[in-house]
Structures are given as structure tokens and as C-alpha cells.
C-alpha positions as CSV (number, residue, x, y, z in Angstrom):
1,L,0.1,0.3,0.1
2,T,3.0,2.4,0.8
3,V,4.5,1.7,-2.6
4,L,1.4,2.1,-4.4
5,N,0.4,4.9,-3.0
6,A,3.4,7.2,-2.9
7,G,3.1,6.2,-6.8
8,R,-0.3,7.7,-6.9
9,R,0.4,10.3,-4.8
10,Y,3.8,11.5,-6.3
11,L,3.9,9.9,-9.0
12,R,0.0,10.1,-10.3
13,A,0.3,6.9,-12.1
14,E,-2.0,4.2,-11.3
15,E,0.4,1.1,-12.1
16,L,4.0,1.2,-11.6
17,S,5.0,-1.3,-14.5
18,G,8.4,0.2,-15.6
19,K,8.8,2.7,-12.7
20,V,11.9,2.2,-10.2
21,F,11.8,1.7,-6.2
22,V,15.3,2.3,-4.8
23,T,15.2,1.7,-1.0
24,S,17.3,-0.1,1.7
25,G,17.0,-2.7,4.7
26,L,15.8,-6.5,4.6
27,G,16.1,-7.6,8.3
28,G,12.9,-6.9,10.6
29,M,10.1,-5.2,9.1
30,S,11.8,-3.8,5.5
31,G,12.1,-7.4,5.0
32,A,8.2,-6.8,3.2
33,Q,9.9,-4.0,0.7
34,A,11.1,-6.3,-1.7
35,K,7.7,-8.4,-1.7
36,A,6.0,-4.9,-2.0
37,A,7.7,-3.9,-4.6
38,V,6.9,-7.1,-7.2
39,I,3.3,-6.6,-5.8
40,A,3.0,-3.5,-6.5
41,G,4.3,-4.7,-10.3
42,C,8.5,-2.8,-10.1
43,V,11.6,-2.7,-9.7
44,G,12.8,-2.8,-6.6
45,I,16.3,-2.8,-6.0
46,I,16.4,-2.8,-1.8
47,A,20.1,-2.7,-0.7
48,E,21.4,-4.3,3.0
49,V,24.9,-4.7,4.3
50,D,24.1,-8.3,6.1
51,E,24.2,-11.1,3.7
52,A,22.4,-13.1,6.6
53,A,19.1,-11.4,6.3
54,L,19.7,-11.2,2.4
55,L,19.9,-14.7,2.0
56,K,16.8,-15.5,4.6
57,R,14.7,-12.9,2.2
58,H,16.3,-15.0,-1.4
59,K,15.5,-18.3,0.4
60,Q,12.0,-17.4,1.7
61,G,11.1,-15.8,-1.7
62,W,10.3,-12.1,-1.1
63,L,13.4,-11.9,-3.0
64,M,14.1,-12.9,-6.4
65,E,17.5,-12.0,-7.0
66,I,20.5,-11.2,-5.1
67,S,23.9,-9.8,-6.6
68,N,27.0,-7.9,-5.0
69,N,28.3,-6.1,-8.3
70,L,27.2,-3.0,-9.0
71,D,27.4,-3.0,-12.7
72,H,25.1,-5.9,-12.9
73,C,22.7,-4.1,-10.5
74,I,21.9,-1.6,-13.1
75,A,21.9,-3.5,-16.3
76,R,19.1,-5.8,-14.4
77,L,17.7,-1.9,-13.9
78,R,17.6,-1.0,-17.2
79,E,16.2,-4.0,-18.7
80,A,13.4,-4.8,-16.3
81,R,12.3,-1.1,-16.4
82,K,12.7,-1.2,-19.8
83,N,10.4,-4.8,-20.3
84,K,8.0,-3.2,-17.4
85,I,9.0,-6.9,-15.9
86,A,8.5,-6.5,-11.8
87,L,11.5,-7.8,-10.3
88,S,12.7,-7.4,-7.0
89,L,17.0,-7.2,-6.7
90,G,18.9,-7.7,-3.4
91,Y,21.7,-5.8,-3.8
92,H,24.6,-6.8,-0.7
93,G,26.4,-3.8,-0.6
94,N,26.2,-0.2,1.0
95,V,22.8,1.8,-0.1
96,V,25.0,5.0,-0.3
97,D,27.3,3.1,-3.0
98,L,24.4,2.6,-4.9
99,W,22.5,5.7,-4.5
100,E,26.0,6.8,-6.1
101,R,26.0,4.8,-8.5
102,L,22.7,5.9,-10.0
103,V,24.0,9.9,-9.3
104,S,27.0,9.0,-11.4
105,E,24.7,7.4,-14.1
106,L,22.8,10.7,-14.1
107,D,25.5,12.5,-14.5
108,T,27.4,10.2,-17.7
109,T,23.9,9.3,-19.6
110,G,21.3,12.4,-18.2
111,E,19.0,9.1,-17.4
112,L,17.4,9.2,-14.2
113,L,16.9,5.3,-13.6
114,V,14.9,5.7,-9.9
115,D,11.6,7.4,-9.7
116,L,10.4,6.6,-6.1
117,G,13.2,6.3,-2.8
118,S,12.9,5.3,0.5
119,D,14.9,4.1,3.1
120,Q,14.5,1.5,6.0
121,T,18.0,1.2,7.6
122,S,17.1,1.2,11.5
123,C,18.0,4.9,12.5
124,H,16.5,5.0,15.6
125,N,19.3,3.0,16.5
126,P,22.6,4.2,13.8
127,F,25.3,3.8,16.1
128,N,25.0,1.0,17.9
129,G,24.3,-1.3,14.7
130,G,21.1,0.1,13.5
131,Y,22.9,2.1,9.9
132,Y,26.1,0.8,8.9
133,P,29.0,3.5,7.1
134,V,29.7,3.6,3.9
135,Q,33.6,3.9,4.2
136,L,33.6,0.4,5.8
137,S,33.1,-3.2,4.6
138,F,30.0,-5.1,7.1
139,E,32.6,-7.4,9.1
140,E,34.8,-3.3,9.5
141,G,32.3,-1.9,10.7
142,K,31.4,-4.2,13.7
143,Q,34.4,-4.6,14.6
144,L,35.1,-0.8,14.7
145,L,31.7,-0.5,16.8
146,S,33.1,-2.9,19.0
147,S,36.8,-1.5,19.2
148,N,36.0,2.4,18.7
149,P,32.8,3.6,18.9
150,G,33.5,7.0,19.0
151,K,35.2,6.6,15.7
152,F,32.1,4.6,14.4
153,R,30.0,7.4,15.0
154,T,32.0,10.0,13.1
155,L,31.9,7.7,10.5
156,V,28.2,6.8,10.4
157,Q,27.8,10.2,10.2
158,E,29.3,10.9,7.4
159,S,28.0,8.6,5.5
160,L,24.5,10.3,6.8
161,K,26.0,13.2,4.7
162,R,27.0,11.3,1.6
163,H,23.7,9.3,1.9
164,V,21.4,12.4,1.6
165,A,24.2,14.6,-0.9
166,A,23.1,11.5,-3.4
167,I,19.3,11.4,-2.7
168,N,18.7,15.5,-3.2
169,K,20.8,15.5,-6.8
170,L,18.2,12.3,-7.7
171,A,15.1,14.6,-5.8
172,D,16.4,17.6,-7.7
173,K,15.9,16.0,-11.4
174,G,12.3,14.2,-10.6
175,M,12.8,11.7,-7.6
176,F,10.5,11.0,-5.0
177,F,12.0,9.7,-1.6
178,W,9.6,9.6,1.6
179,D,10.8,8.7,4.8
180,Y,9.6,5.2,6.4
181,G,9.3,6.9,10.2
182,N,12.7,5.2,11.1
183,A,14.5,8.2,12.0
184,F,16.5,8.7,8.9
185,L,15.6,12.3,8.3
186,L,16.5,13.4,11.9
187,E,20.1,11.5,12.2
188,A,20.7,13.0,8.7
189,Q,19.8,16.1,10.2
190,R,21.8,15.7,13.3
191,A,24.8,14.8,11.0
192,G,25.1,18.0,9.3
193,A,23.3,16.6,6.5
194,D,21.2,18.8,3.9
195,V,17.5,17.8,4.6
196,A,16.3,20.7,5.7
197,K,13.0,22.5,4.5
198,K,13.6,25.3,2.9
199,G,11.7,28.7,4.0
200,A,10.5,26.5,6.8
201,N,11.1,26.0,10.8
202,K,14.4,23.6,11.8
203,T,11.6,20.5,12.4
204,E,10.3,20.2,8.7
205,F,12.2,18.1,6.7
206,R,12.7,18.5,2.5
207,Y,11.3,15.0,2.1
208,P,7.8,14.0,3.8
209,S,6.7,11.1,5.8
210,Y,5.0,8.4,4.6
211,V,2.7,7.9,7.4
212,Q,1.2,11.7,6.8
213,H,1.8,12.4,3.3
214,I,1.6,8.6,2.2
215,M,-1.0,6.8,4.4
216,G,-2.9,9.5,4.8
């Protein structure tokens, strides 16, 4: 319902074949995102740093394909988008790398390859394993979190700034991004990312929350 209603509200589209939804998280509640994309008929690319979560969703049949290669992900995205095939593709890697690759594709080809975007990392708990920084692998991140939580926190905040910068570039070209109620925008703001709504007070963000704007 969230994905379908996002399409209706932001894309003015009653059906989402040929549209692309990019997000992250295949753990607890976020695991439903892959299935939601296919039910909605769109192309869903979902990034997940934890291979165990990725493999679990694939084994359960909630995720159609898995890849750790961004070149392959972009090729599959283009193919499924062109042929209007419903697809859920799990990218084993950091979602920041995926967003930045989509920016690179826009810069080099002029193509905006994503229509809808969101995030379901556990940003309500970003400094204790809910969000992993793009600068490190998953295993390196776990080790740093254990050995130097202060450094881990700094890297998370730097990663959040990169995360938002990439989303902003794509949103400026027409992608519609929303907050999934996971404190992503709040933590990004605390990290110093550009998420403020221009001309509004500091508690308002440039991107909407699914609660008020989509499910409402």
C-alpha cells in the first residue's frame, strides 16, 4: 500500500510497471520491501549490508535475485525497467554506494533511473549497528563498533551526509523520496546533512513522512 500510494501521489500513476523503487533494509519489518515492489509491479532494488538477512529473504522467496555487483544491478534495472518486468533485486552492499552509482549514471548518461526512493535502515539506533557507514565493509564496521564506538559514530554521520547528498541530486531531477518513519531524516539532520525544508522551521524536512503523506 505504501509503494502503490507513493506512486499515486508522487507519480500520478495508478500502476507502477516500468517504475523503479530504490531503498535499503531486508531485516525485520524492512524485509517486506522486496515483496511490496513485486506486488506493486515495479522494479525494486533493495540494498542490505548483512548477507545473512539477504540470503534469508531470498530463501523465503521474498527476494527474486541477489547481486553484490553494482554493474549487474544497473544492467538488470535497465532491462526490467525497459521491459516493464516486476523485479525485486537485493544488492549486497551499502545503499550509499547504490545511490551514488545512480547519481553517476545520471551525470554520465543524463538518465534518471529511479522514480521512488526511501530508506529502512534502523536509524532509530544508528550508532549501535542500526546503520553501517559506507566507508567500511560490514565486518569492518562491526569490528570498529566494538573497538572504537566514537570513531564509528563519526563515520556514520559522514556516511549519512553522503547518503542525503546523493538522494538530493536525484530528487532535484524528479525522483520522489519519502521517510519511512525510521528516524533517517532526523539523524541525517543531526549529522549536518542538507534535509531542511527551505523557508520552514528547523523541525520540517524537505522530504515527507509516509505516515502523513502516503498512508494518510
